[in-house]
C-alpha positions, 0 to 999 in steps of 0.5 A: 235270909231264912226261908219263910223271913221278908225284908222288913223295914228297919223301923219294922226290925226295931219294933220286933227287937222290942215285941221279943224283949216284951215291951210296949212300942209307940211307932210314930211317923208323919203323913205319908210316912206309911204307918199302915204298911209297917202296921201290916209288915209287924201284923205278918212277922208277929203272925209268922215267929208266933204261928199259934198266938191271936193278934188284935188290932184296933183301928178307928173306923169300918174302912180302916178295918176292911184295908187292914182285913184285906191287906192281913187274911189271917185266921190268928188276926181279929181287925175291930173298930175300938168300941166293937173291940170292947164290945165284945171283950166284956159284953158277956160279963152281964153281972158286971155290966150291970153293976159298973152301969149302976155305979156310973150312972149314981156317979156325979163326977161321970159326965159322960156317962148317960143316965136317968135323972135319979140315982137307980138301986141295986135290981135297975137292970133285974130283968134286963141284959146290958145292950150295945147299940147306935143310940142311947136308951138307959131304962132299956139297958142299951148304950152306945159308943161313949157308954161303952168306953167308959163302962169298958173302963170300969169294968177293967180296972175294978176287975183283975180277971177280966184283964187276965182273960183279956192278955190270955187271949190277945198277946199282941194288941195293935192300935192304929192311929192312937193320937186320937183315941179316947183316953179310956182307950189308953188307960185300959191297955197300959193302966189297968191291964197293967194290973194282970200278972200276964204277959202281952205286948201292946203296940200302938201307931200314929203321930200325935202332931196328927191328932184331929179331935180334942178329947182324943189322947194326943199323945203318950208322953206319960208313958213312955216318960216311965218307960213303959211305951218304948217309940220308934219314929219312922223317918222314910217318907214312902208317900209323898213327895220331897218338898212336902215331907221338907215342909212339914219337917219346917212344921213339926215340933217333935224332932222327927226329921222325914227322909226319902225312902230307901224302898224304890218301889215306894209310891213316891219313888221314881227311877230309885229317886224321890219324887220333887213335887210342888207346892202351892200357898194361897191367901188374900188381904181382901180378894173375898173370891180369892180367899175362899178359894184359898180355903178351898184348896187347903181343905183339899190338901198341898197340891 
């Protein structure tokens, strides 16, 4: 191993190969597989191999932003929530923002965009800037979370030059917990940015079977079928006891089969062996007290 190199997981090594080949990628892994651990390894190795390149990492919550930022503290890395990332990369284009907002307000098919009761003319925002806040007040040019993604989608679709600028700025863009990401986000990253001839790599981390929200992308099957995104399955489970991931293997429908980690320092390993763990199932046909207890246990997860 050369000086400065570290031991990488086999899945991470495969991802680094995809990056070297100029391919977008998806790391799929079940609960407890250590996807964030792999994400951190990918970021560190990408920085090591590309010491002058800027890397963007988007994730779902501020807590996740803090975790990743603390684990990879580097000036080349920008970690942010999805909404903050897109707003930071469009907020300077006020001319385009105002045009997009007016077009979307006047488009009867755009249901998620919070608009006035009637169509507006081209001068509607002439004396005010578009701002992003925790609430929406369209007559003052103030947009909030849903509008940010809708307006960003419009701007990147209509402005190749802005796509060029983003790809020049961030040769590597990684998205954590992709399965619950709004479809507009994936459309920007994989469709609209492809209008630009500039090169960059988009990496996704997550698990389609852990999708929580109904309006999330769910999976990347369409892009995978077109080889726009190449999948790497993370089979090793770093956190859950054996009985837990073996049960999960029986429930999954995507062909991903998890096995014990080869890393003896993984949280689910003791003296080189994976912990067996225990599973308890609760059910009730009549007893209401037991039924409520079962519901409580299910919210907490397996014990």
